[in-house]
C-alpha positions in Angstrom: 119.7 66.7 154.8 116.8 68.6 153.2 118.5 72.0 152.8 121.4 70.4 150.9 119.4 69.2 147.9 119.2 70.6 144.4 118.9 69.1 140.9 120.0 65.5 140.7 119.3 62.1 139.4 116.9 59.7 141.1 118.6 56.5 140.0 122.0 55.1 139.1 123.3 54.7 135.6 122.8 51.5 133.6 125.1 48.6 134.4 128.3 48.6 132.4 128.2 52.4 131.8 130.1 55.1 133.6 128.5 58.5 134.1 130.9 61.5 134.0 131.5 63.6 137.1 129.0 66.4 136.8 127.7 69.1 139.1 124.1 68.1 138.2 124.6 64.8 140.0 123.5 65.0 143.7 124.5 62.5 146.4 121.2 63.2 148.1 119.4 61.4 145.3 121.2 58.1 146.1 120.0 57.2 149.6 121.9 53.9 149.9 125.2 55.7 149.0 124.5 58.6 151.4 123.6 56.2 154.2 126.8 54.3 153.9 129.2 57.2 153.4 127.6 59.5 156.0 126.9 57.0 158.7 127.4 58.5 162.2 130.2 57.1 164.3 129.8 55.3 167.6 131.2 58.2 169.6 128.6 60.6 168.3 125.8 58.1 168.8 126.9 57.5 172.4 127.0 61.3 173.0 123.5 61.8 171.8 122.2 58.8 173.8 123.9 60.3 176.9 122.1 63.6 176.4 118.8 61.9 176.0 119.2 59.9 179.2 120.4 62.9 181.2 117.8 65.5 180.0 114.8 63.4 179.0 115.1 60.4 181.3 115.0 56.7 180.7 113.7 55.4 177.4 111.9 54.4 175.5 111.8 57.7 173.7 109.7 59.1 170.8 112.2 60.6 168.4 111.7 62.8 165.3 114.4 63.8 162.8 113.0 66.9 161.0 115.5 66.5 158.1 116.0 62.7 158.2 117.8 62.0 155.0 118.3 58.2 154.9 117.4 57.8 158.5 121.0 57.2 159.7 120.3 59.2 162.9 117.0 57.3 163.5 118.3 53.7 163.0 120.8 53.7 165.9 117.9 54.3 168.4 115.3 52.0 166.9 115.6 49.5 169.7 115.2 52.2 172.4 112.4 54.2 170.8 108.7 54.0 171.4 108.1 55.8 168.2 110.4 56.9 165.3 109.5 59.5 162.8 111.2 61.4 160.0 110.6 64.3 157.7 112.4 65.2 154.5 111.6 67.0 151.3 113.3 64.4 149.1 110.9 61.6 148.2 113.8 59.1 147.7 115.0 59.7 151.2 111.5 59.4 152.7 110.9 56.1 151.0 114.3 54.7 151.9 114.0 55.7 155.6 110.6 54.2 155.8 111.8 50.9 154.4 115.1 50.7 156.3 114.1 52.0 159.8 110.4 51.3 160.1 110.0 55.0 161.0 106.8 56.9 160.1 108.2 59.3 157.4 106.6 62.1 155.6 107.5 64.3 152.6 107.5 67.9 153.9 109.1 71.2 154.9 111.4 71.0 157.9 110.0 74.4 159.0 106.4 73.3 158.9 106.3 69.8 160.3 103.1 67.8 159.8 102.9 65.6 162.8 100.0 65.5 165.3 101.6 63.7 168.2 104.4 65.3 170.3 107.9 63.9 170.6 110.4 63.4 173.5 113.3 64.2 171.3 113.6 66.3 168.1 117.1 65.3 166.8 119.0 66.8 163.9 122.7 65.7 164.2 123.8 65.7 160.5 124.6 69.4 160.5 121.7 71.1 158.6 122.2 74.2 160.7 125.4 74.9 158.7 123.2 75.2 155.5 121.0 77.9 157.0 121.8 81.5 156.0 121.7 83.3 159.3 120.9 83.3 163.0 117.4 84.5 162.4 116.6 81.5 160.3 118.2 79.1 162.8 116.2 80.7 165.6 113.0 80.5 163.6 113.7 76.8 163.0 114.2 76.0 166.6 111.0 77.9 167.6 109.0 75.9 165.1 109.7 72.7 167.0 107.9 73.9 170.2 104.4 72.6 169.3 105.9 69.2 168.5 107.6 68.6 171.9 106.1 66.4 174.7 106.1 67.5 178.3 109.6 66.2 178.8 110.7 67.0 175.2 114.1 68.5 174.1 115.7 69.6 170.9 119.2 68.3 170.0 121.0 70.0 167.1 124.5 69.7 165.7 126.1 73.1 165.1 129.6 73.4 163.5 131.5 76.3 165.0 134.5 78.0 163.5 137.9 76.4 163.9 141.4 77.6 162.6 141.7 77.3 158.9 144.3 75.2 157.0 147.4 77.1 156.0 146.8 76.5 152.3 143.6 76.2 150.3 142.2 74.1 148.8 142.6 71.6 151.6 141.1 68.2 152.3 139.0 68.3 155.4 137.8 64.7 155.6 138.0 61.5 153.5 136.7 58.1 154.1 138.4 54.8 153.1 136.6 52.7 150.5 133.4 51.3 152.0 131.2 48.5 150.7 127.9 49.7 149.0 125.3 47.7 147.1 127.1 46.1 144.1 130.6 47.7 144.8 132.4 50.2 146.9 132.6 54.0 147.4 134.4 56.7 149.2 133.8 60.4 149.9 136.0 63.4 150.2 135.3 67.0 151.5 137.6 69.9 150.5 137.6 73.5 151.7 138.0 75.5 148.5 137.8 79.0 149.9 136.5 81.3 152.6 134.7 84.6 152.6 135.0 85.8 156.3 132.9 88.9 155.7 130.0 86.8 154.4 130.8 84.1 157.0 130.9 81.5 154.2 133.0 78.5 153.5 133.0 77.1 149.9 133.0 73.2 150.1 133.5 70.7 147.3 132.3 67.1 147.9 133.5 64.3 145.7 132.1 60.7 145.8 133.9 58.0 143.8 132.5 54.5 143.2 133.6 51.2 141.9 131.1 48.7 140.6 127.4 48.6 141.1 124.7 50.7 139.4 126.2 54.1 140.5 127.7 57.1 138.8 131.5 56.7 138.7 131.9 60.2 140.4 129.6 62.7 141.9 131.1 66.2 142.4 129.1 68.9 144.2 129.9 72.4 145.4 128.0 74.3 148.1 128.5 76.9 150.8 128.4 76.4 154.6 127.8 79.1 157.1 130.5 79.9 159.7 129.1 79.8 163.2 131.0 81.8 165.8 131.0 82.0 169.6 128.8 85.1 169.6 126.1 83.0 167.9 126.0 80.7 170.9 125.4 83.7 173.1 122.4 84.6 171.0 121.1 81.1 171.2 121.4 81.2 175.0 118.9 84.1 174.9 116.5 82.5 172.4 112.9 83.3 173.6 110.9 80.3 174.8 113.9 78.0 175.1 116.7 77.3 177.5 120.1 76.2 176.1 121.2 73.5 178.5 124.1 71.8 176.9 126.9 72.5 174.4 128.6 69.1 174.1 131.8 68.0 172.5 131.1 64.3 171.6 134.7 63.5 172.2 134.5 64.8 175.8 130.9 64.0 176.9 131.6 64.7 180.5 131.9 68.4 179.6 128.3 69.7 179.0 129.5 73.2 178.4 132.4 72.9 176.0 133.9 75.9 174.2 132.1 76.5 170.9 134.7 75.3 168.4 134.1 72.6 165.8 131.1 70.2 166.0 129.0 70.7 169.1 125.7 69.1 170.1 123.3 71.8 171.5 120.4 70.8 173.6 117.4 73.1 174.1 114.5 72.7 176.4 111.3 74.8 176.1 110.6 77.1 179.0 
């Protein structure tokens, strides 16, 4: 996801050597690792597909991911797409997505997309919205999509709303089992290190561990996420030029207007 970058290494370490865990290492600079460890699950893919069928109509669809990363939200829809495209400001991700999905990918700013043809779906389901600083920035981002939408086009965004906090911090939020990656295996862990309610900020630590292959032994990163609250959803319902038509919990896709708590897929249609 483009907003999550920072200084990092563009390649793995030499075979037979272990790199120390260091804040300068960045998972985003290792597309194959990111692709494996951050792959969307079947439930979320089905929820997005259901939204597209319901609000856009039958495929094939033209789909753009404005912060595509390794293309892991484009790849699941390749067989159903008339056209796939991705934008990212990390060259490694742009090249990886192009090679692995066949999508037309460009290196660019997600607020100033450089595409001439419109799209049926602008899809960002990896959670970039949580890396934006405030509602004004999120609203500006959504409005920037309007020139890139077809006559039946919609915007689908993942927004992570506030949920009750663990009783004690730090706390592990999510961890994968070991998964195969080129040359070895890897796993990822997310920890909530602290919260600043007044600033609506959560402090997150992400740790990747690897075994074998041409990868750093550990990649440790710290970053902040914005806390989105129910009142933010009300503001989005009043976003000029767009109609918010769904707030979907992927676990309960029959409920198009779920309460804003945890991960929610929001669908906007231009008015």
